[in-house]
C-alpha positions in Angstrom: -238.6 63.5 81.4 -237.7 67.2 81.0 -237.7 69.2 84.3 -240.6 71.5 83.2 -242.8 68.6 82.4 -241.8 66.9 85.7 -242.9 70.0 87.6 -246.2 70.1 85.8 -246.8 66.4 86.5 -246.0 66.8 90.1 -248.4 69.7 90.5 -251.2 67.8 88.8 -250.7 64.7 91.0 -250.0 66.2 94.4 -251.9 69.5 94.6 -255.6 68.8 94.0 -256.8 71.2 96.7 -255.0 74.1 95.2 -256.4 73.4 91.7 -259.9 72.8 92.9 -260.3 75.9 95.1 -257.9 78.7 94.1 -258.3 78.5 90.3 -254.6 78.3 89.6 -253.7 77.8 86.0 -253.6 74.0 85.2 -250.1 74.4 83.8 -247.9 77.3 82.9 -249.0 78.8 79.6 -252.6 77.5 79.9 -254.9 80.1 78.3 -258.5 80.9 77.6 -261.8 79.6 79.0 -260.4 76.1 79.7 -257.3 77.2 81.6 -258.7 76.2 85.0 -259.7 72.6 84.1 -258.8 70.3 87.0 -258.3 67.0 85.0 -257.4 64.0 87.1 -255.7 65.9 89.9 -255.8 64.0 93.2 -256.8 60.8 91.5 -255.1 57.6 90.4 -251.9 57.6 88.3 -252.5 55.2 85.5 -249.6 53.9 83.3 -250.3 52.9 79.7 -247.9 50.1 79.0 -249.1 48.7 75.7 -250.0 50.0 72.2 -252.8 47.4 71.9 -256.2 48.8 71.1 -257.7 47.3 74.3 -256.9 45.2 77.4 -255.2 45.8 80.7 -253.1 49.0 80.8 -254.2 50.0 77.3 -255.2 53.6 76.5 -258.8 52.5 76.2 -258.5 51.0 79.6 -256.9 54.1 81.0 -259.6 56.6 79.9 -262.5 54.3 80.8 -262.7 55.5 84.4 -262.7 59.0 85.9 -260.2 60.6 88.3 -257.1 59.4 86.5 -253.9 61.0 85.4 -252.8 59.0 82.3 -249.1 58.7 81.7 -247.3 56.6 79.0 -244.5 54.1 79.4 -244.7 53.4 75.7 -244.6 55.5 72.6 -245.9 54.8 69.1 -249.2 54.3 67.1 -252.3 52.9 68.8 -254.4 51.5 66.0 -258.0 51.9 67.2 -260.4 49.2 66.1 -263.5 51.1 67.3 -264.3 54.6 68.5 -263.1 55.5 72.0 -264.8 57.5 74.8 -262.9 59.4 77.5 -264.3 59.8 81.0 -264.5 62.9 83.1 -261.8 64.2 85.5 -258.9 62.8 83.4 -255.5 64.2 82.5 -253.9 62.7 79.4 -250.2 63.6 79.4 -248.7 62.6 76.0 -245.5 64.4 76.8 -244.6 61.5 79.2 -244.4 59.1 76.3 -240.9 58.0 75.2 -239.7 58.1 71.6 -242.0 60.0 69.2 -245.0 60.2 71.4 -248.5 58.8 71.0 -250.7 58.7 67.9 -254.4 57.5 68.0 -255.2 56.3 64.5 -258.1 54.7 62.7 -261.2 55.8 64.7 -262.8 58.8 66.5 -262.1 59.9 70.1 -265.1 61.3 72.0 -265.1 63.7 75.0 -268.8 64.2 74.8 -270.9 64.6 78.0 -267.7 64.9 80.1 -266.0 67.6 82.2 -262.6 68.6 83.6 -260.3 67.1 81.1 -256.7 68.0 80.2 -255.1 66.7 77.0 -251.5 67.4 76.0 -249.2 66.2 73.2 -251.5 63.6 71.6 -252.0 63.0 67.8 -255.7 62.2 67.0 -256.0 60.9 63.4 -259.3 59.2 62.5 -258.5 58.5 58.8 -260.6 57.3 55.9 -261.3 53.9 57.6 -263.2 55.7 60.4 -267.0 56.1 60.5 -268.6 58.6 58.2 -270.1 61.4 60.2 -267.5 61.2 63.0 -264.7 63.6 63.7 -261.1 62.8 64.9 -262.1 64.5 68.1 -265.8 64.9 69.1 -267.1 67.1 71.9 -270.8 67.6 72.5 -272.1 68.9 75.9 -268.6 69.0 77.3 -267.2 71.5 79.8 -264.0 72.7 81.4 -261.4 71.2 79.1 -258.1 72.2 77.6 -256.3 70.6 74.6 -252.7 71.8 74.3 -250.2 70.8 71.6 -252.4 68.2 70.0 -252.5 67.2 66.3 -256.1 66.8 65.3 -256.2 65.5 61.7 -257.8 63.4 59.0 -261.3 63.7 60.3 -264.0 62.3 58.0 -266.8 64.8 58.9 -264.8 67.6 60.6 -261.4 67.1 62.1 -262.8 68.6 65.3 -266.5 68.8 66.4 -267.4 71.1 69.3 -271.1 71.3 69.5 -274.4 71.7 71.4 -273.9 72.9 74.9 -270.1 72.7 75.2 -268.6 75.5 77.3 -265.4 76.7 78.8 -263.0 74.8 76.5 -259.6 75.8 75.1 -257.8 74.5 72.1 -254.3 76.0 72.0 -251.1 75.3 70.1 -252.8 72.6 68.1 -252.8 71.6 64.4 -256.3 71.1 63.1 -256.4 70.0 59.5 -256.2 67.9 56.5 -259.7 66.6 56.7 -260.6 63.6 54.5 -263.7 62.5 52.6 -266.6 63.1 52.6 -266.5 66.6 54.0 -262.8 67.6 54.5 -263.7 70.3 57.0 -261.8 71.7 60.0 -264.4 72.2 62.7 -268.1 72.7 63.2 -268.1 74.8 66.4 -271.9 75.1 67.0 -274.2 76.2 69.8 -271.3 76.7 72.3 -270.3 79.2 75.0 -266.9 80.3 75.9 -264.7 78.5 73.5 -261.1 79.7 73.0 -259.0 78.9 69.9 -255.5 80.4 70.2 -252.2 79.8 68.5 -253.5 76.9 66.3 -252.7 76.0 62.8 -255.7 75.3 60.6 -254.5 73.7 57.3 -255.7 72.0 54.1 -259.4 72.1 55.1 -262.0 72.7 52.5 -263.8 75.0 54.9 -264.8 75.6 58.5 -261.6 76.8 60.1 -263.8 76.8 62.1 -267.5 77.4 61.4 -268.0 79.7 64.4 -271.5 79.5 65.9 -271.7 80.6 69.5 -269.4 82.6 71.8 -265.9 82.1 70.6 -262.5 83.7 71.1 -260.4 83.3 67.9 -256.9 84.6 68.8 -253.5 84.3 67.0 -254.4 81.4 64.8 -252.9 80.7 61.4 -255.1 79.5 58.6 -253.4 78.0 55.5 -254.7 76.6 52.2 -258.5 76.7 52.7 -260.7 75.6 49.8 -264.1 77.3 49.9 -263.5 79.6 52.9 -261.2 80.1 55.9 -262.9 81.3 59.0 -266.7 80.8 58.6 -269.4 82.9 60.4 -272.5 81.4 61.9 -274.8 82.8 59.2 -278.0 81.8 61.0 -280.9 83.3 62.8 -279.3 82.9 66.2 -276.8 85.5 67.5 -273.1 84.6 67.4 -270.2 86.4 69.0 -266.7 86.0 67.6 -263.6 87.9 68.8 -261.1 87.7 65.9 -257.7 89.1 67.0 -254.2 88.8 65.6 -254.8 85.9 63.1 -252.9 85.3 59.9 -254.7 83.9 56.8 -252.4 82.6 54.1 -253.8 81.3 50.8 -252.4 78.1 49.4 -252.6 76.2 46.1 -256.3 75.3 46.7 -257.4 78.7 48.1 -259.7 81.3 46.7 -259.8 84.9 48.0 -262.3 84.1 50.8 -260.1 84.0 53.9 -263.2 84.8 55.9 -266.9 84.9 55.1 -270.3 83.2 55.1 -271.6 85.6 57.7 -274.9 87.3 58.5 -276.0 90.3 60.6 -276.4 87.9 63.5 -272.6 87.4 63.6 -271.2 90.0 66.0 -267.5 90.3 65.3 -264.8 92.2 67.2 -261.9 92.6 64.7 -258.4 93.6 65.4 -254.9 93.1 64.0 -255.5 90.4 61.5 -253.5 89.9 58.3 -254.3 88.1 55.0 -251.7 87.0 52.4 -253.7 86.0 49.3 -251.3 86.2 46.4 -249.7 82.8 46.6 -246.3 84.2 45.5 -244.1 82.3 47.9 -243.4 85.5 50.0 -245.0 86.5 53.2 -246.6 89.9 52.5 -250.0 90.0 54.2 -252.2 93.0 54.3 -254.7 94.0 56.9 -257.9 92.0 57.0 -260.8 94.6 56.8 -264.5 94.6 57.4 -265.3 94.3 53.7 -263.5 91.0 53.5 -266.3 89.4 55.6 -269.0 90.2 53.1 -271.5 92.9 52.1 -275.3 93.3 52.0 -277.1 90.4 53.6 -273.8 88.6 54.0 -272.2 91.4 56.1 -271.7 90.7 59.9 -272.3 93.2 62.6 -268.9 94.7 63.8 -268.6 95.7 67.5 -266.1 98.0 69.2 -265.1 95.7 72.1 -264.7 92.0 72.7 -268.0 90.3 73.2 -266.8 87.2 75.1 -265.4 88.7 78.2 -261.9 90.1 78.9 -259.0 89.0 76.8 -256.7 89.3 79.8 -256.3 85.5 80.2 -254.6 85.3 76.8 -251.2 85.9 75.4 -252.0 88.1 72.5 -249.3 88.8 69.8 -249.1 90.5 66.5 -250.2 88.3 63.6 -246.6 88.1 62.4 -245.3 87.0 65.8 -248.2 84.5 66.1 -247.2 82.9 62.8 -243.6 82.4 64.0 -244.9 80.9 67.2 -247.3 78.5 65.5 -244.7 77.3 63.0 -242.3 76.6 65.9 -244.7 75.1 68.4 -248.1 74.0 67.1 -249.2 70.4 67.2 -247.5 67.5 69.0 -244.3 69.4 68.7 -242.0 67.8 71.3 -241.3 65.3 68.6 -243.0 66.3 65.3 -243.5 63.3 63.0 -243.4 63.3 59.2 -247.0 64.2 58.8 -246.8 67.4 60.9 -243.4 68.3 59.5 -244.9 68.1 56.0 -247.8 70.4 57.0 -245.4 72.9 58.6 -243.2 72.9 55.5 -246.3 73.7 53.3 -247.1 76.8 55.4 -243.5 77.9 55.1 -243.8 77.9 51.3 -246.3 80.9 51.7 -248.7 79.8 49.0 -246.8 77.4 46.7 -247.2 74.0 48.6 -250.1 72.2 50.3 -253.0 70.1 49.1 -256.6 69.4 50.2 -256.9 65.6 50.1 -259.6 62.9 49.9 -257.7 60.1 51.7 -254.6 60.2 53.8 -253.0 57.6 51.5 -252.6 60.5 49.0 -249.9 62.0 51.2 -248.3 58.8 52.4 -250.6 58.0 55.4 -248.8 57.2 58.6 
């Protein structure tokens, strides 16, 4: 285990009082509304020792009870035979796994109704064999969570669902993409409060990168090869508040010119420092994303002069160009990128000439 990871693990395991009372960052580099999640600090250390779907010391066994810090003595693919539910007050530390890390494949993983969860360096891939209507990661009525350096891919409805009452959650340094049939969407983020998306790669999704309905920070993300639309507004009767800062939108082979859109006057958008490269010429030459890109007339949002979702002080904010470099180097389960994530990163680096929205993971080689 690398020293930095050892230091983090020790702090999680042996400093529960500090984490609970002083609101110290859960790990160095934690950002956004979920940065103070407590996870399994102070609870049991649980070792996953098998790649079996279930049974003693399996991952399913590990997350079935609260107050656990889950570490891995094995690395590889866990082929899920049924959907899996994670308990509250749990830390899932995929960076402790040997070899190429941990991939959960074949079904959905739910964090719904839970609180205080830390997830790092895990690949969540539902795939076409999963249940229609489910996401690779589902989160309804969840609170105080952070997902860091995860690969969230091959979702059948959305790759990621964050809905109805969820609050104080961060997704950072993740890859969210390549949804499969029937929807092939990135994320429905709906009826939520205080959700942070920062330094993520959204790739090869037909739309919803994400669909942003609620109070959402959208900072330094990269969106590549959308189909119908990249970042989607809430476009409903309810008021939505999106802080859109320092993101880079790059059209790919399947993309139209709608890097952003599907808004209404009820979308209140703070806009700063975003770039869009829409010409698919294999060169990085983005221009500033402007208000007119979001739509006009009834489809125009309401632009505001300051962030709507609190201070941005808890975030590392870079230029769109710097964020792109950071995301290419670090997004996803990047301690040991596998062939799937390497392929996705390679597509972005083509700046418009490679990439594909798929129906089934078998089209691109599966696992």
